[in-house]
N, C-alpha and C positions, 0 to 999 in steps of 0.2 A: 516273917512275923506270924506268930500264932494267932489264929482267929477262932471265933465261935461261929460254927456253920450249921445251919439247919437244912436238911434235905427233905423235900416233900415227895413221898412215894418210895416204897421199898421194892420196886420192881427191878428189872434187869439193870437199867442205867442208874437208878437210885442206889442200888447195892454196889454197883461198880464205883460210883463216886464216893460212897461211904468207905469202901475198902481203900481207895487211893488216898483219901484225905485224912483218915482217922489217926494215922501215925504222926502227923505233923500239926494237927489242929484238934480243937475240941468239937466233936461232931455229934449232932443229934439227928435221928431219923424219925419223921412223923408219917404215920399211915393209919387211915381210919380202920383198917383190918389188922388187928393185933397178930393174927396168924402169920402175916407176911413178915413181921418183924423178927420171927424166929431165925431167919437166915442172915441177919446182919450182926456183926460183932464189933467189939471195941468202940461202941457208940452208946449214947443215951437213947433209949427207945421210948417213943411217945405215941399214944393213940387218942389222947384227949388234948384238944387245942389249947386248953387253959394251962397246960404244963409248959407251953412255949414261952410264956411271959417270964417265968422264973429263969429259964435258960438264957434269955436275952441274946439272941443271935445277932451277929454283925452283918451276916449275909445269908440269904435264903436261896437255895438252889432248887428250883421247881422241876422235879423229874417225874411228875404225874403224866399220864398219857395225854396226847394232844387234846382229846375231847374234854379233859378236866383241868387243863392248865389254869384257866382263869378262875374256875370254881375253887381250886386248891388255894390260890392266892386269896380269894375272898374269905375263905374259912379261917386263915391265919392272920390276916391283916390287923384285926383288932388287938392282937397280942404282940405286935411288933413295934419296936421303937421307930420313930419317924425317920431316923437316919439309917436304919437297916437297909442294906442294898437288896432289892429284889432281883432275881435272875431266873432265866429259863434256859432250857437246852432243846426247845421244841424244833422239830424239823420243818414245821410250817409256821411262819410268823404272822399270818393274816390276822389283823385285829389287835396284835400285841402292842404295837407302837402307840396306838390310840388308847389302849387300856393303861399302859404305863404313864402316859402323859396325864390321864385323868386322875390317877392316884396322887400325882405330885411328888412321888418318892424317887430316890435315886434307883436306877435300874441298870442291869447289864444283861444283854441277850447274846447267847452264843449257840452254836450248833456243832457238836462233835459228830462228824460225818462218818460214823461207824456204828455198828451195833454188835452185841454179843453173838448174833446169829452167824455172821460171816467173818468178822474180824478176830484175829488172834490177840487177845487182850494182853498177852505177855510180850508182844512186839507190834507196836502201833506205828512204826517208822514209815510205813507206806500209806498211812491214813491221814486225813486232814480234819481241820476244825475251822469254823468261821466265827469271828467275833464281830458283832454289829457295831459299826462306827459311831452311831448316835449314843452309845452306852456311856455310863458313868466312867470317868477317868480311872478311878481306883479299882473299880470292878474290872475294867479291861486289863489293867496290869495284873490283877489276881489271876484271871483266867488265861491270859497269855503266858504267864509264868507256869501255871499248872499244865497247860497243853504242851508247852515247850519241854517241860520236865518229862512228859510222856512220849517225847520224840515225835509228836504230831506236827504236820506242816500247817502252819497257822496263817489264815488269810483274813483281811478286814474288809467287810462289805457293808453297805447301807441295808436297811430293811428291804427296800425295793430290789436292790442288786441280789440280795440273798434269795428272794423268792424266784427271780429270773434264773439264777444259777441252779436252784433245786429243780425247777421245771425241766431244765435240760439234763442235769446229771442224775436225777432220780426218776422223773416221769417217763423218760424214754426207755430206760431199761425195765422199769416196772411194767409199762404198757406192753413192751415187746415180750416179756416173760409171761404175762397174763394171756396174751394172744397164743403163745406157744402152748401153754398149759390147757387152754380152752379147747384146742383141737387135738390134744395128745391122746393116743391110744396105747394100751399096754403092749410092750414089745417083748416077745419071747427071747430074742437075741439082740438086745440094745447095743448100738455102737457107742464108741467113746464119746463122740460129740453129743449124742442123745442123752447119755448118762450125766454129762456135765450140765446140760440144760436142765435136766430133771432135778439135779441137786440144787441148782439156783432157784428153780420154781418151788421146791419144797421149803427151802429156807425163807423165801419171800412170803409164802403163804402161811408160815408159822408166825408171822408178825400180826399185830393187832389190826382187825378189819378197819377200825376207825382211822388208824394211822395211814393205812394204804389209801383209804378213800380221801382223806384230807390232802395227801400229797398229789393224788390224781385230780383233785378239785382245785388245786392251785390255779389262780386266774391265768397264769402263763402256760398251763399245760396244754390246752386245746391246740395252740399254735404248733407245739412240738409233736403232738399226736397226728396232726394233719400232715406233717412231713413224713411220718412213717407210712401213712395211708398213700401219699403220693408216690413214694418209692416202691411200695408194694404193687401199686397199679402199674408202674413202669416195669418192674421185674416180671409181673404176670404177663404183660404184653410181649416181652422178649421170649418168655418161656413158650407161650402159645404159638408164636411165629417162628420159634427155633432160630432166633436172630443171633447168630454166632458173633458177628462183628459188634452188635450192640452189647452183647453180654461181655465181650472182651473189654470194651470201653468202660462198662459198668464196674467190672471187677478191678480194673486199673484205678478207677476213681476211689473205690472203697479202700483199696490198699493204701492210697495216698492219705485218706482220712484217718487211718489208724497208725500211720507211721509215727 
């Protein structure tokens, strides 16, 4: 069914959603910076929130950066119909459930767990998306259909389960990569493994600082980072003692973890 969809933010993900949705739906993109709208096509472009009322969207997809997610909603709420579904694609959901409930409006929260930095947007079959179970029924159907059409693997979690999952699946690799990059030195003849780690670090650090900070400040992150610390301490002890048997057992367990 054709819908009228408003996307907030013309950044990487906002532009991606505009491109994906604009051939089957009526799409408008709102961004306070008109220059960013130069790179979106086949959509209505808006930089004045008052224009939103005439467009009368049925669903709003908030693709603003995590720092401004709620601010973006607040800017456009006065121009939306009471039954317009609010939605976000934020990677950190802290505070959003409470905000949605306060508005009293229908909402749908999802998290496409990929980004233009690493994922091949032409083939997302190895990527995943999370749909929050407390979301509006029709909104969930819309996003599940959309993500399935993109061949994403779709999972349904509560807000709490989402943040626990993100603490594990993002905080651990983020923290590990940042530690690697923080002690890295220039290599005249870098090995294959070093170059791969370098590419990951460069991709991660090209992301927005606030996004990285918010993911690492997830309330569930400290527990995961402590696990890294404990395993590093264990590994350092074996290295210092040249504990061959201990190292063999450690490597055996690590291989089981990644099977």
